[in-house]
C-alpha distance (Angstrom), angle and dihedral (degrees) to the residues before:
residue distance angle dihedral
M1 . . .
R2 3.82 . .
K3 3.75 94.0 .
T4 3.76 91.4 45.8
L5 3.86 90.3 52.6
G6 3.84 89.4 54.5
W7 3.76 93.4 48.0
V8 3.84 93.5 47.0
M9 3.79 91.6 47.6
H10 3.75 92.3 52.2
S11 3.82 95.0 43.4
Q12 3.76 89.1 51.6
G13 3.81 91.4 55.1
A14 3.82 106.6 -90.3
S15 3.78 111.8 145.4
I16 3.77 117.0 -107.6
E17 3.79 87.9 -118.3
R18 3.76 92.1 58.2
V19 3.86 91.9 47.7
C20 3.82 87.7 48.6
K21 3.78 90.4 55.1
V22 3.75 94.4 46.7
L23 3.81 92.0 49.6
N24 3.79 90.9 44.6
H25 3.82 94.9 -123.6
S26 3.79 119.8 157.2
H27 3.80 96.2 -138.6
P28 3.90 134.8 26.4
A29 3.85 90.0 -128.0
I30 3.78 88.4 62.5
T31 3.80 90.4 52.0
M32 3.77 92.9 46.7
R33 3.84 90.8 53.6
Y34 3.81 92.6 42.9
I35 3.84 95.0 53.2
G36 3.82 91.8 43.2
L37 3.81 102.7 -108.7
T38 3.81 112.1 158.7
E39 3.80 135.2 -162.7
A40 3.78 86.9 -101.3
D41 3.82 90.2 58.4
T42 3.80 89.9 51.0
Q43 3.80 93.2 49.5
A44 3.85 90.9 47.4
A45 3.81 89.5 54.8
Y46 3.80 91.0 50.9
S47 3.83 89.5 50.5
E48 3.76 91.9 47.5
F49 3.83 94.3 52.5
E50 3.82 97.5 35.8
I51 3.77 113.8 145.3
R52 3.76 111.5 -134.9
V53 3.78 119.8 -155.0
């Protein structure tokens, strides 16, 4: 249930830093790996929030 909590928090918009703190991880990269975020997820987020000039 702990991993699910982290994934749900992040998917509902909580920052990875906040999820990291709740899960008591020492680094956001650990949290990202733990909840199953991949490089593709990160790139999709960049594309979703891309600022166009």
